[in-house]
N, C-alpha and C positions, 0 to 999 in steps of 0.2 A: 504493501499501501504505500502510493506516495504521502509524504508526510508535509504539513504546512506550519513553517515558524510560528509559534505566538509570540506578539510583540510583549519584551519585558515590561509590563506594567505594575509591578508587584511594589507597590508603595509600602511602606512600614505599616501604615493602618491596615492595608489588605493583608498583609501578611500575618497581623496580629490576630484578624479576625479570622482568618483561613486555618488558625491554629486554636485560637480559644472555643469556637463555634464547634468544630467536631469532637474538641474534648468534650465540652458541654453536653451535647447530644448522647457521646459515649457514656457518661456518667448516668443520664437519664436513662440509657439501657440497660446498666450495669444495676439500676434501682430496680427495674421492673425484674429482671433475672431474678434477684433476691426475695421478691414478693411471690414470684409465680417462676419456681424453676422449671428450666427446659422450654421455656416461651419462644417458639420459633421465629416471631415475629421480632421480638427482643433482641434476638441473635442476630437475624438480619441488620437489624437497624444498627448494632455495634459492629458488624463487617463493615455497613456503608459508611460509618464513621471514620473508622479505619482507613478507607480507602479514600477518604475524603483530606486526612491528615497527610497522607502520602501523597495525593496530587501536589497538597500546599507545599510539601517539602520539593518536590520535582518541580514546580514552578519558580521557588524561590532561587533554585540553582539554576534557572535559565535553560530548563533541559527542552529539548525538542519535542513536539507533539509525534512522538515515535510510538513504539509499542507499549513502552512502559506508562507513559502519560495516559494514552487510550485505555489502557489495562483498569487503572486506578479509576478514572472517570467511568468505564463500564461497570465497575463494582459499586461506585454510587449510585448510578442510576438504577440498576436493575436490583440490587439488595435494596435500597431506599425506596424504591416505589413498591416492591412485595412486603415492604414492613408498615406501608402508611396505613393499612385499613385497621390494624393488630394493635397499633400503637398510638392511635388517636392522631395521626398524621405528624407526631414529632418523628418520628422514624423516616418520613418522605424528605426532612429537610436538606441530608445530603444530596438526594436526588434532585433538588431543588438548584443546588449548588453547582450540580453536573450541567443541568440544562441551561444554566446561566453561562458555564463555561463554553458548551459548545455552540450556543444560538448566536449569543451576544457578542461575538467578536468576527468583525468582516474577514479577519485573516483567515477563519475558517469557513471552507465553502459552506454555503446555506443547506445545501442538500445534505452534508453529513450531521448538520446541526438538527435537520428534520428527522433525519433516520433516527439519529439518538433519542429525540424527542419522542417518535414514533412507538421506539422499544420501552422507553420508560412507561408511556401511556398502557401500553401491552402488558408489562409486568403489574403495573397498579391494578389493570383489571384482573389479573389472574390472582394477586393478592386478594382483592376485593372477594373472588368467588370463593377462592382456596381458605378463607380466612374465618375459624367457626367463630369469633368474637367481632367480628366486623357488623356492624349497624348502618342505618341508613344514613344517619348522622356523619359517620366516619365516610361513607362512601362518597356522600356531598362534598363534605368539607376537603377530600381528596382530590374529587375532580374540580372543583373551584380554585383549589391552589393550583393544580395543573394548568388551568386554562390562564391563571392569571400569571403565572410564572413565565408562560410560553409568550402571552401577549407581552409582557415586560421586556423580557430578552430580547425579541424581535424589534421593539421600540429603542432599546438601547444599542443593537446592529445598527439600525438607520441611522441614529444618531451619530455614532462612530464612524460609520461610511460617510456622512455629510460632513463630517470634522475632517476625516481624513482627505475629503475633496477640496475642501476649502484652503486645506494646508496645502495640496499639491497646486492648487490655481496660485497660492500664494507665492511659492517657489518660482512657478513658471512663470511669474510677474517680475520676480527678482531677477530672475536670469535674462528675461526679455530686455530688462531696464539696463542690467550689466550690459547685454552685447549693445544695445542703443548707446550707451555712453562710452563704448569702444569705437564703435563705429564715429561717433562725434568726434573723438579723441582723433582718431585717424583722417577723418576730413579737415580737422584744424591742423593737423602735421602737413597735409598737402597743401592746404593754402597758404601757411606760412612758407614752406619751401617753392612757392609759386611765387608770393611775394619777396622771398631774398634773390630768386631766380631772375626777376622783374628788373629789382632795383639794382641790385650788384653786376649782373651779366650787362645789363645796357650800358650801365655807367663805365664801367671797368673796361669793357671791351672796346668802348670808344676810345678810352683813355689808353689802350694798349696801342691801338692804330694810331694815335697821334705822337705818343711818343718814340715809338718805331720810326715815323716820319722824321720827328727831330734828330734823331741818332743818324738816321741816312743823309740829312743837309748837312749835320755838322762835319759828317765824313767827306761829303763835298764841298766843304769850306763854305757853306751857303748860311752865315752867320743869322742875318737879318731872317729869311724865311723861317730858320730854326726857332728863333725868337719870337715869331708869330704864333708858330705852332705850339711852342711852349706855355704862352698865354692862353691860347686854347685849350690845352690840356688841363691846365691850372683852373679854368671853367668848367670844363667837365668834371673834374675832382670836385669843386664845389658843389655842384648841381648834384654830384652821386651820393655827397653827404648828406646834402639837405633832402634827398629821397629816401635816404636811410632814416633821417631823423623821423620823417613824416612816416614811415613805415612803423617805426616803434611807437610814433604817437597815436596811430591807429589801432593797436593793439590794446592802448591804456585808453582808450575811448570809445567803450561799450555801448555808450548813449548818443553816439554820432548822428547827425541826418545828412541826407543829401546836400541840404542846403550850408551845413555848417561845413562840410569837407569841400565842397566847392570854393566858396569863399575864401577858406582858407588858403587854397590853391592860387587862387586869384591873388592872393596878396604875397604871395612868395613868388608869382611869376613877376608882378609888376617890381618886387625888390630886386628882382635879379635882371632889372632895366628892360622887360618886355612891355608892350603897349596891348592893353585888352580893354574892349567894351563889352560890358556883361549885362545880361539880364534876367533876373532870378525870379520866377513866380511859381505860384500854385503852393499847395500844401505838401511840404517837407517829407520824405519817407524815411521811416525809421527802420527799415527790413534792414536786417544785417547784411544779407546777400547783396541787394540793392544800393546799399551805401558803400561796400565795397567796392562793387563794380563802377561805380560811379567816380570815385576816389580814382580808382587804378586808371578809369579811361580819360580821366581829366588830365591826371597827371602824365600820361604818357602823349596826349596831344599838344599839351602847353610845351612840355618839353621838346616835343620836335619842332614844333612852331620857332622856339628859341634858337634852335639848332639850323632849321632850313629856310627861315624865314625871319632873320634877324631884324629888328627893327619895324616889321610890318604890324599894323593894326589887327589882331586876333579879336574875331564875334565870337562870343560864348553865350548861349541861351540854354537854361535850364528850366524845367515847368513839371508841375506836379500832377495831381490828380486829373483822371482817372489812371493815368499811367507816367512813369518818369520818362520824361524826353531830355536828351543832351546833345544840342548842337553845338560844334565848334568849326567856325570858318576860319581859315588862312589863307590872305591871298597871295599869289606868287609862289605858294608853298611846293619847294622840290619832294616829289615822293621817292624816297629811298628804297625801292625794292619790297617793301613792305614789312621792313625789319627795323623801322625806325630809326636807320643810320649808325646804331651803336653797336651793332652785333647781337643784339638781344633779340626778342620776339616779336617786340613792336605792335604792328595792328593786327599779325596774327595771333598773338597771346589777348590782345584786346578782343578779338571776336570771340575766341576760347571763353574768356572769362565771362564775358556778356552772355553766351550761351548758357554756360552753367549757371548762370543767377535766373535764367528764366527768359531772358530777353533777346535782342538781336542787334546789330551793328551793319550801318550800309557805309560805303564810301562813295564819293563823288570826287573823282579826280581831276575834275576840271578847275578853274579859275575862279573864284578861290577854290581851294582844297577843303572838303566839306565833310566831316565824318558826324553820322547820325547814330545815336544810340537811344533804345528804346528798351524798359525794363519794367517789370511788374511793382506797383507802388507799395 
């Protein structure tokens, strides 16, 4: 027979009651034997009490529901049920405990519990028929006790099954929450990696190109052109440093809005010598993905304007609801192959970022060079 492991729920109170109760029933059975020697019902009740005590000891030792556990429960059920009628239902107490042990625990298949209860009922009927001292009161009392115990055990089983289901559901929710947190952490790491790539690769790549050119011109004895390139390299380094600072500031400003980040970038653009006409209208968006995409798109487009159209008046327009729209137009801008001219991801990375945020970016390479970004608010 395949066995089912019973969960260890033997608290100190349960263990004490599982020892005191069978001892008490056993004492009552011994007293009955003293009054009427050879009383078969009392002997059966005593045997059932011993089986109950043995079952408690096995449960305390966390023994599996194997042959030993089932044997002790069978003794409780059969002997206790046979003794019920002739002991005024006192001998039936061990059988009650046995029915609860088999039926009340969801870890034991219900079919086995009902078979055990059926065996107890059969033994109870045999005891009622065979007992010479059984009266109508004993019969009614035994049957009523059996019915109440069975119903109580089934109710307890349902309660425990519901409790286990709730616990399992809670564990699943905790697991799902942990998985979501892990995914969020991975997405955040990917976003940070993308930001660092855009900031550092874009700036440092252009800086490396300028310094290589400086080195070549110095070797060729062209000091003045080398000096000009060195100045441009310094400007690129300053721009890269400013972009890195803005990236760090973005991480420190979780409550930023599309309007606040655009206004900050406009101030930076003007402080670096760029000219710009701006129109900011509508309700600002606080959606993190939209704010981040607008920040990076504005940063990319203004940086390109300073590099490829220095001195030109850039026009920027930002509108809010029902969707966030960013339009940046640069007159006479030179489009450098889609990479922003700095070896970075440029417009390609801008499109990818906007698409990841649920929006779209379109480019009009005419004069003025115009990029339009649309994002959910």
